[in-house]
N, C-alpha and C positions, 0 to 999 in steps of 0.2 A: 657511610650512611648519609652524611650531609649531601654528598654528591647525588645519591639516589633520590633523596627528598627534593632536591633542586630540579632534577630531571622530571619527576612526577609533576611538580608545580608548573614547569614549563609546558608539559603536554596538556595539562588541564587548562592553562591560560590560552594555548593555541586553539583548543577545542571550543572554548567559550567565545573566541573572536570569529571562528569560522561561521557560526550562526548564532546570533544573539536572539534567542527566542525559545519557544516551546517545541521540542522535537519529540514526536511520539515514537514508541518502540513498536514495530510491526510484528505480528504473530500469525503464522500460517497454521490453521486449525484443522485442515484436512478436507477430504471429499467424501461424498456418499459412494457406495459400491459401484453405481453406474455413472459416476462423475457428473450427474445432473445437478448436484448441489455442492457448493463450496462454502467453507466457513473461515472467516479471518477476523482479526481484531487488532487493536492497538491501545496503548496506554501511556501515561506520562504524568507530568506535573503541569497544571495549567499556569501559564506565565502571568496571567492577570491576578491570580489569587494564591498561587503556590499550593493549590489543593490537588490531590491525586484524582485522576479521571480515567475512564476506560470506555471503549466502544467495541461492540461485537456485531457482526453482520453474517446472515445466512443468505447466500446468493443462488438464485436459479440460473445456472449457466446456460440453459437453452434459451431463456427469455432475456438474459443479460439484465436481470432486475432482481430486487430483493424478494425473498420468500415472504409471504404474508406473515405478519407478526414476527419477522426475522431480524428486527433491529433492536439492539439493546444498548443503552447508554447510561452511564453513571458518573456523577460528580460527588466526591466524598468530602465531608467536612473535617476529617482528621488532618491535623497539621503534622507533616512528617518530621520526625526527630532524627538526629545523627545516627546513621546506621540502618534506618528504615528503608524499605524498598517500595516505590510506588506501584510495583507489580501487585501489591496486596489488593489494590482497587480492581485490578484485572481479574484476580482469582475470585473476588467477591461477586463481580458481575458475571463471570463464567458460571458460577453455581446457579445463577438465575436462568442462564441460557441452556443448561444441561437438558431439561426436558424436550425443548425444541430440537436440539442437536440429536438426541436419541431417536426422536420421532422420524427424523430424516436419515437416520442411520449414518451419521457423520463418523468416519473413522479418523481419529486424530493422528494415526500413524500413516495414513494414506495421504501424504502431502504432495503427491505428484513429483515431477522431475524438473529441476531448474534447467532452462535452456539459456537464460540470460540473468545476470545479477550485477547490479551496480553497487559497488562497495559503499558503505556508509561514509559520509563526508565528501563523496565525490560529486561533482557537478556533471550530470549526465547530458549527453547530446540529444537533440531532437531527431536525429537520424542514426539508426543502428544498422550494422551489417556484420553478421556473425554466422558461424557454422555450428550446427549441432553435430558433434563428433560421434555421437552414438548412432545416429541415423544417416549422417552424411548430408542432411538437408541444409541448404543455404537460406538464411533468413535476412530479409531487408524490411525494416520497420521505420516508418516515418510518423512522428507525432506532429499533427497540425493543430496549432493553437491560435486563438484570437483573444487578445487581452485589451480591455478598455479601462481607462482611468479618467475619472472626473472628480476634481476637487479632492484628490487623495483616496477616493473610493474606487475599488477595483471590481470588475466583472469580466468573466472570461468563459470560453468554451474550448473544446478540443475534440479531435477524432484521430483515429489511427488508420494508416494505410499499410497493409501487410502483404508481402510477397514471400512465398516459400517455394524453393526450387529443389527438386530431387529427381534423379534418374532421367533427366531431360524434360521433365514435366514441371510446369510453373503454375502456381495457384496464387491469385491476387484477390484480396478482399478488403473491405473496410469495416471498422468497428467504431463504436462511440457515436454520439449524436451531437453534432456541432450546433444544433438549434437550442440545446440546453445551456442557458447562461447561469453560471454559478457566482453569486455575489461574494465578494471578499477574497476570491482566489486570483492570485497574481501570476502564478506560473505552475506548470506541470512537468513532471519528470518521470520517465519509466524506471521503476525501481527493480521489478522482477518480471520475468515471463516464465510461466509454469505450464508444462504439458501435463494434463491430468492423467490418471491411471488408465483411462480408455484409449490414450494415444491420439485422440482427435480433439478433445476439448482443450482450449487454451485460455488461461487466466492471466491477464496482465495487471499487475499491481502498480498503480500510478500514485506518485507522491504529489500532494497539493501544497503549494506555498500560499498560506492565507495571511492577509494583512488587514488590520483594522486599527482603530484608535488605541486599542490595548497593546498593540505590538504585532509581532510575526509568529506564526506557528506552522508546524508541519503536520499534515494529516494524510490519510491514505484512502484510496477508492479502488474499485475493480472494474475492468472491462473484460467481458468473456465472449468468446466466439468459438466456432467449431470449424475445423479443417475438413474439407470434403474427402 
């Protein structure tokens, strides 16, 4: 038993040194029947005040933008006690978002199909090359980012260059808007690439490393595009 406790303590210590900050838990909440809308969210403990928080987003995958009134955010005053789960804040916020999700007919079981997944704790590369073994398509994805720092304050932007090759045909496209500067974001990592139920719409879940005077935190965003 002592050996098991020591092992658990070692694992916890390693995890805390891997990233000293606020790491959000990402949740895929599904697509609408025509894949035109996608819902996702994340939650965790805010490193600056140890309070539970949650954020939910409804995304128009055709416009690559949020649905009108499709952003939900909550910071909760409850102090977590031993054994409590910060997911409680997520459930509370989700109940507020249910009417909007129902209006858009979001199916929480229609979560698409993962074609790429970066394991938690891994440092993802900016250039990906992988094969979708279900369709035989070869994917090459490059994340292009520009990061500026002045007196410890970060500002950055990014875009994606995507090439999909199958049966001798190659499709190349770009996603994201490099003109959008995001304050406080120091780095981007592709966490997941999901093929929607329609087989054409692609959702890329991007991890943001945010840095400010209060410390570092991990948050998430989406870039959506459609294959021809």
